[in-house]
C-alpha positions in Angstrom: -50.2 -8.0 21.7 -51.8 -6.5 24.8 -50.2 -3.7 26.7 -49.4 -5.8 29.8 -47.5 -8.4 27.6 -45.7 -5.6 25.8 -44.6 -4.0 29.0 -43.5 -7.4 30.4 -41.5 -8.1 27.2 -40.0 -4.6 27.4 -38.9 -5.0 31.0 -37.4 -8.3 30.4 -35.5 -7.0 27.3 -34.2 -4.0 29.2 -33.1 -6.2 32.2 -31.1 -8.5 29.9 -29.4 -5.6 28.1 -29.0 -3.0 30.8 -25.2 -3.2 30.9 -24.9 -2.8 27.1 -27.3 0.1 27.0 -25.4 1.8 29.8 -22.1 1.3 28.0 -23.6 2.7 24.8 -25.0 5.8 26.6 -21.6 6.4 28.3 -19.6 6.0 25.1 -21.8 8.3 23.0 -23.4 10.6 25.6 -20.4 11.8 27.6 -21.7 14.2 30.3 -25.3 13.7 29.0 -25.2 9.9 29.2 -28.3 9.8 31.4 -30.3 11.8 28.8 -29.1 9.5 26.0 -29.9 6.4 28.1 -33.5 7.8 28.5 -33.7 8.4 24.8 -32.6 4.9 24.1 -35.1 3.4 26.5 -37.8 5.5 25.0 -36.9 4.4 21.4 -36.9 0.8 22.4 -40.3 1.1 24.0 -41.7 2.9 20.9 -40.4 0.1 18.7 -41.6 -2.8 20.8 -44.7 -3.5 18.8 -42.7 -3.5 15.5 -40.3 -6.3 16.4 -40.4 -8.8 13.6 -38.3 -11.7 14.9 -35.8 -11.4 12.0 -33.0 -11.2 14.5 -32.7 -12.0 18.2 -34.5 -9.5 20.4 -31.2 -8.6 22.1 -29.6 -7.9 18.7 -32.6 -5.8 17.7 -32.4 -3.8 20.9 -28.6 -3.3 20.5 -29.3 -1.9 17.0 -31.9 0.5 18.2 -29.6 1.7 20.9 -26.7 2.2 18.5 -28.9 4.0 15.9 -30.3 6.2 18.7 -26.8 7.0 19.9 -25.6 7.8 16.3 -28.6 10.2 15.8 -27.9 11.7 19.2 -24.3 12.2 18.4 -25.1 13.8 15.0 -27.6 16.2 16.5 -25.3 17.2 19.3 -22.4 17.8 16.9 -24.6 20.0 14.7 -25.8 21.9 17.8 -22.3 22.3 19.1 -21.1 23.5 15.7 -23.8 26.1 15.5 -23.2 27.3 19.1 -19.4 26.9 18.8 -19.3 25.3 22.2 -16.0 24.2 23.5 -16.0 21.5 26.2 -13.3 21.3 28.8 -12.5 17.8 30.1 -10.4 17.0 33.1 -7.6 14.6 32.5 -7.6 13.0 35.9 -9.7 12.8 39.0 -7.8 13.3 42.3 -7.4 10.1 44.3 -7.9 7.7 41.4 -6.1 4.4 41.4 -4.1 2.8 38.6 -7.0 0.8 37.5 -9.2 3.9 37.3 -6.5 5.6 35.2 -6.6 2.7 32.7 -10.3 3.0 32.5 -10.1 6.7 31.9 -7.5 6.2 29.2 -9.7 3.5 27.5 -12.8 5.8 27.7 -10.7 8.6 26.1 -9.6 6.3 23.3 -13.2 5.1 22.7 -14.4 8.7 22.5 -11.9 9.4 19.8 -13.2 6.7 17.5 -15.7 7.3 14.8 -19.3 6.2 15.8 -19.2 2.9 13.9 -15.7 1.9 15.2 -16.9 2.8 18.7 -19.9 0.5 18.3 -17.7 -2.3 17.0 -15.3 -1.9 19.9 -18.0 -1.8 22.5 -19.6 -5.0 21.1 -16.2 -6.7 21.0 -15.6 -5.7 24.6 -19.0 -7.2 25.4 -17.6 -10.5 24.0 -20.1 -10.5 21.1 -19.0 -12.7 18.2 -17.9 -11.2 15.0 -21.1 -12.7 13.4 -23.3 -10.9 16.0 -21.5 -7.6 15.5 -21.9 -7.9 11.8 -25.6 -8.7 12.1 -26.2 -5.9 14.5 -24.5 -3.3 12.3 -25.7 -4.8 9.0 -22.2 -5.4 7.8 -20.1 -8.4 6.6 -18.0 -10.4 8.9 -14.9 -9.6 6.9 -15.6 -5.9 7.3 -15.9 -6.3 11.0 -12.6 -8.2 11.2 -10.9 -5.4 9.2 -12.4 -2.8 11.6 -11.3 -4.7 14.7 -7.8 -5.1 13.3 -7.5 -1.4 12.5 -8.9 -0.5 16.0 -6.4 -2.7 17.7 -3.6 -1.2 15.7 -4.8 2.3 16.4 -5.0 1.4 20.1 -1.4 0.2 20.1 -0.2 3.3 18.4 -2.3 5.5 20.7 -0.9 3.8 23.8 2.6 4.4 22.6 1.8 8.1 22.1 0.1 8.5 25.5 
C-alpha cells in the first residue's frame, strides 16, 4: 500500500473513532490525557500497515487504543511507585451544574475500576454490543456479561456510599 493511501486510511479511521479514542485517553490518562491520546494516535499509525482484516478496522483501532492505554497505565504506576508521587485531586469545580457533578462522579467511579473493567464500561457506554466488546478484548461474551453485571452492582453500591 502506498503512503498516500495509508495516510488516507489512517485519517478516515481516526475520524470515525475520534470520540472513542478521546474517551479512552481521558479515562486512562487523567491529567496527561493529551499525551496518552498522542501515544494512541502514534501507535495506530505505526500499526496501519499490519492491519490484517481479521476484525473490523474500528475494532482493531479500539484494541490498539486500549492496549496502549493499559501499557501507559502500567508504566505510570511503576514510575509513580518509584517516585512515591501523591496526586491531589479536587472534588468539585466552582460553578458546576448538577449535570457536571454527575459527570464528575461517573469519571471518579470509572477511574476506580481496574483497567479491563474500565474498558468494558467505556465500550458499553459507547453502545457497543457485548459481542463487539468481547471481540475487542479477546474474551467470551459470557465473561463480558459477568463483568457488566458486576460493574453495575458495584456502581449501585458506590452511588449509595457517595
